[in-house]
N, C-alpha and C positions, 0 to 999 in steps of 0.2 A: 571560746567566748571572747568578746571584745576586751581590750586591756582595761577599760573602765569598770568592767563587771568582775568583781573580786570573788564571787562564788555563785553557785546555782540557786541558793535560797537564803532567805533572811527570816528572822523571827524575833518576836518580842512577846513577853508575857506581862500582863497587867500586874501591878504590885500585889493585889489581894489574891492572886492565883499562883504566885511563885512558890517554888519548893515542892510542887506536887508532880514533877516530872512531865508536865504537859508538853514542853518543848521537845524533849527527847521522844516522846510518844508521837508527836506530830511529824518529826523527822522520819521515824520508822514507817509511819503510815504513808508518807510520800514515796517510799522506795518502789512499790509496785507501779505507781504512776510513772515514775522516772524510767523504770525498766520498759514499760509499754511504749515510751517515747524513744527507745533505743539507747538510753544512757547505760554505761557500765559502772559509773560511779557518780557520786554527788560531792562537789567541793563546797566547803563551808568556811567562810572567812569571818574573822572577828577581830576587834581591837585586842591588843595584848593584855589589857587590863580587864577584859570582860570574863571574869572567872565563871559566872553562872552559864554563859554561852559555851564556854569551853567544856564544862561538866556535862551540859546537855548533849553536845556533839559526841563526847566520849561515851556517855551512857547509851547513845544510839549505835555505838560501834565504830565511830570514825577514829582515824589515827592522825596524829600530827605529822604533817609533811614538812613544814618549814615556817620560819619567822621571816617576815618581809616588810618593806616599807610600802604602804598602801598607795603612795603617790599623791600628787597635788589634788586629784579629784576627791580624795578622802582626807584631806588635811595633813598629808605626809605622816600620818600616825603609823606606829609600828603595829603590825597585825600578825595573826597566826592563820595558817591555812591547814584545814583538816580535810581528809578525804574519807568518804564512806563508800566502800565497795558494795555494789548491788548484787554481785554474784559471789558465792562462796564455793570453793571446791570441796567435794566430799571424797574421802578415801574409802574405798570398798575393801 
C-alpha cells in the first residue's frame, strides 16, 4: 500500500448503533471478499485513543502489530496497527 494509506479498511458506527458489535461483524464479513482479491491479511490502523475501534478489531480476530506515528498526512498522531489474518492453519 502507499505510505499515506495506513490500513486496508476504515469504519465508523453512528452513535445510536454503537455497542452492538456491528463494526466487528462488518470486518469479518469483508474477509471472504478480501481473500477473493488475493489478500492474505487485512491491516487496520486507528488512533491510539480509539478504544472502540481497537475492541472491534480484536473481536474480529485481529492482533496488534505495533504502535507508530501516523505521519503528517494524519496529523502526526500516534496510531496502532492491527493485522487480521485471512487464512488459519488447521492441525489434523
